[in-house]
C-alpha positions, 0 to 999 in steps of 0.5 A: 091372715097367717097370724090369725090362722095361727092364733085360732089354731093355737087356742083350739089346740090349747083348749083341747090340751087344757081339757086333758090337764083339767081331767087329770087334775080333777081328783087333786082339785077335789081333795084340795077343796076338802082341805088337803094341802098340795104345796110342794117345795122339795122331793121330800114334800112330794113323797109325803104329799102323794104317799098313799095316792099312787093315782094322783102321783101318776097323774102328776107325771102325765100332766107335766107331759101335757103341760110342756106342750100346752105352755108353748101352744098357749104362749104362741097364741098369746104372742100371735094375738098381740101381734095381730092387734098390733098389725090392725093398729098399724093399718090406717084403713082399718083404723081410720075411725079410731082417734090417733091418740088412742092408736098411739096409746095402744102401741106401748100397751101392746108392747108390754103385753107382748113382753108379758106373754114371753115372760109367761112362757119362760115362767111356765117352762121354768116351773115345769123344769123345777117340778120335774126335778122334784118329782124325778129325784130324791134330794131336790129342794126349791124355795118359792115354787108355789110363788112361781106357780101363782106368778105364772097364772098372773102372767098367763091371764094378764095378756089375755085379758088385756088383748080382749079388752083392747079387741072389744073396746077399740076393734068392736070384735064382740061377736068374735070374742064371744064365739071363740070363748064359747068354742074354747069352753065347749072343746074343754068340756067335750074333752073332759066328757070323752075322757070320763066316758072312755072307760065305759065305752071300752068296757062296752066294746069289750063285752060286745066282742066277748059276746060275739066270740061266744056266739061264734064259738057256739055256732061253729064250735 
């Protein structure tokens, strides 16, 4: 029960954090689709790539701060998801309809997914540390950072996909999986929409406040 609560709490928090990260990276993604390269291996590359784009440079610093939190939250989600499936697989009452051969087959697979989940946390943390060195200093060169970024994504998605497949095939949690996917997408979309309209809302309140002060000064001035 504790594992499930922690798992759900982490995925909801991770969805909100990733919504913020997606919002911060949206201008960069648009420019990348237009053909601009953002491949960085050194401090010199970072200075060259972001020359003339101070807003993207600021977004990179802010994104790094959020990603430092996201990697731990998402990593804990992956680990607790695997451990939840392992605990269910070890429950004879809940697994009485599953063949013993299938249960034995799941055990090493879940162990591998657990190791890969831990490897994701390490790889994402290491990538952030290297990237932090590059953007905060002027004399750092790192070979293979783009490769590490791609490997991080692979390590992040493989345990998630593996857990969903096992959860769907053996435990028949189709509705719960679909429900959580919809909730996660909804949270990310909501966060991005709120961040997009927040300046407009702030400007609207500022105008209302200015009108109120003008009316007060006219009445009592």
